[in-house]
N, C-alpha and C positions, 0 to 999 in steps of 0.2 A: 231771385237775385238779392232782394233786400234781406230775406231770411239768411242767406249765405253770408252776407256782410255782417249782420247782427251776430250770427253764430260765431264767425271768425273773431269779432271784437270781444265777444264774451269769453271765448277760449283764451285769447291773448291776456285779458284781464285776470282770468282765473289762473293761468300759468304764472303770471308775474306775482300774483298774490300768494300762490302756493309756494313759489320759490323763496319768498320773503319769510315764510313761517319757519321757525326753528323750535319744535316742541321741546319742552323741558326733558332733560335726561332722567329717566326713571330706572330704578334698580330692577334688574332681571330676577334677582333673588333677594331674600331677606335672611339675615343670620339667625340661626337657632339660638334659643336661650342658653347662656353660659352657666346656668344654675346646676349645682350638683345635687342630685336627688338623695334624700336620706336613705340610709341602709335599713330597710324595713325588716330584713331577716336577722338583724343583730339583736333584736329584743325577743328572746325566747325564755319562757319560764323554765326554771330548772328545779332541782329538788329543794325541799323546804328547809334547808339548814341555814344558819346565820350568814356564812360566807356567800352562799348562793343568793340570798335575798339582797345582801349588800351589793354584790356584783350585778345583779339584775337591776337594782335601783340606779347604779352608775350607768348602765347601758341605756336605761330609759331616759336619764338626764342627757346623755350624749345624743340619743336619737331626737329628743325634743329640741336640742340646740340645732341639730342638722335640719329638722323640719322647719323651725323658725327661720333659719338662714335661707332655706329653699323658698319658703313662702315670701319672704321679703324680696329675694332676688327675682322671683317670678312676677311679683307685683311691679317691681321697677321695670322689668323687661316689657310687661304688658302695657304699662303706662307710656313708655317710650315708643313702643310700636303703635299705639293709638295716636300719639302725638305725630309720628311720622305719617300715618295714614291721613290725618287731618291736614298736615302740611302739603302732601301730594294732592289731596282733593282741592285744597285752596288754590294751589298753583294751576291745576287742571282747569278749575272754574275761571281763573283769571285769563288763562290762555284761550279758553273757549269764548269768553267775552270779547277778547281782543280780535279773535278770528271772526266772530259774528259781526262785530263792528266794521271790520275791513270788508267782509262779504257784503254787508248791507250798503256800504258806501260804493263798492264796485257795482252792485246791482242797480243802485240809484243812477249812477253815471250811465250805465248801459240802457236803463229804461228811458232816461232823458234823451239819449241818442236815438233810441227806437222811435220815440215821439217825434223828434226832428225828422228822422228818415220817413216816417209815415206821412207827416205833414208835407214834406218835399215831394213824396210820391203822389200824394193827392193833388198837389198843385200842378205837377207835370201831367197827371191824368186829366185834370180839368182843362189845362191848356191844349192838350191833344184833342179832347172832346170839342172844345171851342173851335179849333182849327178844322176838325172834321166836319162840324156843323157848317162852318163858313164855306168849305169846299163843296159840300153837298148843295148848299144854297146856290152857290155860283154855278154848279153843274145843272141844277134845275132851271135856273134862269137861262143858261146857254141852250138847254133843250127847248125851252119855250120860245126863245128867239128863233131857233132853227125851225121850229114848227110854224111860226108866224110867217116866215119867209117863203115857205112852200106854197 
């Protein structure tokens, strides 16, 4: 009986605590990097005449600019993503701390009530034992009196 009362109290506290929790909204997805990849196939050596070398050098310069822009863009994207991860982890840790504190408080209340219920049950059991002992003693005395009268 006491276990059922304690379990019911625990479930009520748990349900009210769980209902009060609103976890932070987390993204279901994360955007891909918006960076434009450099055109690797634009740099191909051609014949060794003057115009070809000049054209090749211009393509290499263009490729190098694209590669530098891509590198910068990817570093920016990665830094932002890492920052977002740290922010989500920080929020999750704060939420977990808050939930843990609430759970610990609820468990302390329940444990205190269990202690009171156990003490109450022990006092009732002691009173019953005392009453039973008194009744047995009275019964013995009554039997002895009845035997003495015979």
